[in-house]
C-alpha positions in Angstrom: 4.0 8.6 -26.5 1.1 6.4 -25.2 0.4 7.1 -22.2 -3.4 6.3 -20.3 -4.6 8.5 -17.7 -7.5 6.7 -15.1 -9.4 9.4 -13.9 -11.6 8.1 -11.5 -7.8 6.4 -9.7 -7.5 7.8 -6.5 -3.6 8.3 -7.6 -2.6 11.9 -9.3 -2.9 12.3 -12.9 0.5 14.1 -12.1 2.1 11.0 -10.7 0.3 8.4 -13.1 2.5 10.6 -16.1 5.5 10.2 -13.6 4.9 6.3 -13.3 4.3 5.4 -16.7 7.4 7.4 -17.9 9.4 5.8 -15.7 8.1 2.2 -16.6 8.6 3.0 -19.8 13.1 4.4 -19.4 13.1 0.9 -17.2 12.3 -0.9 -20.1 13.9 0.5 -22.5 11.2 1.7 -24.6 12.3 5.7 -23.9 16.6 5.9 -24.0 18.7 8.4 -23.1 18.1 11.6 -24.9 15.4 10.7 -26.2 12.8 13.6 -26.7 9.6 13.7 -24.7 6.7 15.3 -26.1 6.2 19.2 -25.2 4.2 19.6 -22.2 1.7 21.9 -24.5 1.6 18.9 -26.8 1.1 16.3 -24.0 -1.6 18.3 -22.3 -3.4 18.1 -25.2 -3.3 14.4 -26.0 -4.2 13.8 -22.6 -6.7 16.2 -22.7 -5.4 17.2 -19.0 -4.0 20.9 -17.7 -0.5 22.0 -19.0 0.3 22.3 -15.1 -0.1 19.0 -14.6 2.0 17.8 -16.9 4.8 20.5 -16.1 4.6 19.1 -12.9 4.9 15.2 -13.7 8.0 16.2 -16.0 9.4 18.2 -12.5 9.1 15.8 -10.3 10.8 13.3 -13.4 13.8 16.2 -13.2 14.2 16.0 -9.5 14.1 12.0 -9.6 17.1 12.0 -12.4 14.8 10.3 -15.1 14.3 13.3 -17.2 16.6 16.6 -18.3 15.1 20.3 -19.5 17.1 22.8 -21.9 15.0 25.7 -21.5 14.1 27.0 -24.6 14.9 23.6 -26.3 12.4 20.9 -24.2 12.6 18.3 -22.2 14.6 14.6 -22.7 15.4 11.4 -21.2 18.5 12.1 -19.0 21.4 9.5 -19.3 20.6 7.7 -16.3 22.8 5.4 -15.0 21.6 1.6 -14.2 22.2 1.5 -10.5 19.6 4.1 -10.4 17.6 2.4 -12.5 18.1 -0.7 -10.5 17.4 1.0 -7.5 13.8 2.5 -8.3 13.5 -0.6 -9.4 14.1 -2.7 -6.2 12.0 -0.1 -4.7 8.9 -0.4 -6.7 9.1 -3.9 -6.2 10.0 -4.0 -2.3 6.9 -1.8 -2.4 4.9 -4.3 -4.1 6.2 -7.2 -1.6 4.9 -4.8 1.0 1.5 -4.6 -0.4 0.9 -8.8 -1.1 2.5 -9.7 2.4 -0.2 -6.7 4.2 -3.3 -8.4 2.3 -2.0 -11.8 2.7 -2.2 -11.5 6.5 -5.2 -10.1 6.5 -5.8 -12.9 4.5 -5.2 -15.5 7.3 -1.8 -16.8 6.0 0.9 -16.9 8.4 4.1 -16.1 8.2 6.0 -19.6 7.8 2.3 -20.3 4.8 3.8 -17.0 2.7 7.3 -18.5 2.6 6.6 -21.5 1.4 3.9 -20.1 -1.1 6.7 -17.6 -1.8 9.2 -20.1 -2.9 6.9 -22.3 -4.5 6.8 -19.8 -7.0 10.3 -18.7 -6.9 10.8 -22.1 -8.3 7.9 -22.5 -10.7 9.1 -18.8 -12.5 12.9 -20.8 -13.2 
Protein backbone atom coordinates (compact mmCIF):
# COMPACT_ATOMS: atom_id res chain seq x y z
CA UNK A 1 0.00 0.00 0.00
CA UNK A 2 1.41 3.34 -1.03
CA UNK A 3 1.28 5.98 1.69
CA UNK A 4 3.28 9.18 1.78
CA UNK A 5 4.44 10.59 5.09
CA UNK A 6 5.38 14.25 5.34
CA UNK A 7 7.81 14.50 8.24
CA UNK A 8 7.80 18.30 8.07
CA UNK A 9 4.00 18.51 8.41
CA UNK A 10 2.43 19.79 11.59
CA UNK A 11 -0.06 16.91 11.34
CA UNK A 12 1.00 13.90 13.44
CA UNK A 13 2.19 10.89 11.43
CA UNK A 14 -0.57 8.60 12.70
CA UNK A 15 -3.17 11.15 11.54
CA UNK A 16 -1.54 11.24 8.09
CA UNK A 17 -1.84 7.45 7.91
CA UNK A 18 -5.47 7.54 9.05
CA UNK A 19 -6.39 10.24 6.52
CA UNK A 20 -4.75 8.42 3.62
CA UNK A 21 -6.29 5.05 4.45
CA UNK A 22 -9.73 6.66 4.85
CA UNK A 23 -9.31 8.36 1.48
CA UNK A 24 -8.43 5.01 -0.12
CA UNK A 25 -11.52 3.40 1.44
CA UNK A 26 -13.82 6.24 0.39
CA UNK A 27 -12.44 6.24 -3.17
CA UNK A 28 -12.92 2.47 -3.42
CA UNK A 29 -9.22 1.76 -3.81
CA UNK A 30 -9.45 -0.36 -0.64
CA UNK A 31 -12.39 -2.75 -0.53
CA UNK A 32 -14.24 -4.43 2.34
CA UNK A 33 -12.37 -7.39 3.85
CA UNK A 34 -9.12 -6.39 2.11
CA UNK A 35 -6.12 -6.96 4.39
CA UNK A 36 -4.00 -4.02 5.46
CA UNK A 37 -0.24 -4.52 5.72
CA UNK A 38 0.84 -5.78 9.11
CA UNK A 39 1.88 -3.14 11.62
CA UNK A 40 5.52 -4.22 11.35
CA UNK A 41 5.47 -4.32 7.55
CA UNK A 42 3.98 -0.85 7.21
CA UNK A 43 6.30 0.59 9.86
CA UNK A 44 9.30 -0.79 7.94
CA UNK A 45 7.99 0.53 4.61
CA UNK A 46 7.38 4.00 6.05
CA UNK A 47 10.48 3.93 8.28
CA UNK A 48 8.46 4.87 11.35
CA UNK A 49 7.70 3.32 14.72
CA UNK A 50 5.40 0.30 14.82
CA UNK A 51 3.59 2.04 17.70
CA UNK A 52 2.67 4.89 15.35
CA UNK A 53 1.15 2.48 12.83
CA UNK A 54 -0.65 0.61 15.62
CA UNK A 55 -2.10 3.91 16.87
CA UNK A 56 -3.39 4.69 13.35
CA UNK A 57 -4.94 1.23 12.97
CA UNK A 58 -6.55 1.48 16.42
CA UNK A 59 -8.02 4.87 15.53
CA UNK A 60 -9.39 3.51 12.24
CA UNK A 61 -10.91 0.60 14.15
CA UNK A 62 -12.57 2.96 16.66
CA UNK A 63 -14.14 4.84 13.77
CA UNK A 64 -15.42 1.63 12.17
CA UNK A 65 -13.21 1.64 9.08
CA UNK A 66 -10.99 -1.29 10.11
CA UNK A 67 -11.54 -4.59 11.89
CA UNK A 68 -8.62 -6.27 13.65
CA UNK A 69 -8.61 -10.02 14.17
CA UNK A 70 -6.10 -10.99 16.85
CA UNK A 71 -3.35 -13.09 15.31
CA UNK A 72 -4.66 -12.57 11.77
CA UNK A 73 -4.29 -8.86 11.04
CA UNK A 74 -6.32 -5.80 10.22
CA UNK A 75 -8.91 -5.68 7.46
CA UNK A 76 -11.09 -3.04 5.86
CA UNK A 77 -14.49 -3.39 7.49
CA UNK A 78 -17.70 -3.77 5.56
CA UNK A 79 -18.32 -0.09 6.24
CA UNK A 80 -21.82 0.92 5.33
CA UNK A 81 -22.36 3.63 2.75
CA UNK A 82 -23.96 6.03 5.21
CA UNK A 83 -20.77 6.05 7.32
CA UNK A 84 -18.70 6.82 4.21
CA UNK A 85 -21.09 9.57 3.13
CA UNK A 86 -21.03 11.12 6.59
CA UNK A 87 -17.22 11.08 6.55
CA UNK A 88 -17.20 12.80 3.14
CA UNK A 89 -19.65 15.44 4.38
CA UNK A 90 -17.60 16.11 7.50
CA UNK A 91 -14.39 16.52 5.48
CA UNK A 92 -16.13 18.78 2.97
CA UNK A 93 -17.55 20.94 5.76
CA UNK A 94 -14.10 21.35 7.30
CA UNK A 95 -12.58 22.32 3.96
CA UNK A 96 -15.35 24.81 3.23
CA UNK A 97 -14.94 26.38 6.67
CA UNK A 98 -11.23 26.90 5.97
CA UNK A 99 -11.97 28.48 2.60
CA UNK A 100 -14.59 30.80 4.11
CA UNK A 101 -12.21 31.94 6.87
CA UNK A 102 -9.48 32.56 4.30
CA UNK A 103 -11.82 34.49 2.01
CA UNK A 104 -13.15 36.64 4.85
CA UNK A 105 -9.59 37.33 6.01
CA UNK A 106 -8.87 38.41 2.44
CA UNK A 107 -11.69 40.94 2.54
CA UNK A 108 -14.44 39.14 0.62
CA UNK A 109 -17.97 39.78 1.82
CA UNK A 110 -20.47 37.00 2.44
CA UNK A 111 -22.39 38.09 -0.66
CA UNK A 112 -19.23 37.92 -2.80
CA UNK A 113 -18.50 34.47 -1.39
CA UNK A 114 -22.02 33.25 -2.23
CA UNK A 115 -21.79 34.61 -5.77
CA UNK A 116 -18.37 33.02 -6.26
CA UNK A 117 -19.62 29.70 -4.90
CA UNK A 118 -22.65 29.74 -7.22
CA UNK A 119 -20.48 30.61 -10.20
CA UNK A 120 -18.09 27.75 -9.49
CA UNK A 121 -21.01 25.35 -8.96
CA UNK A 122 -22.49 26.32 -12.34
CA UNK A 123 -19.15 25.83 -14.11
CA UNK A 124 -18.59 22.42 -12.61
CA UNK A 125 -21.83 20.93 -14.00
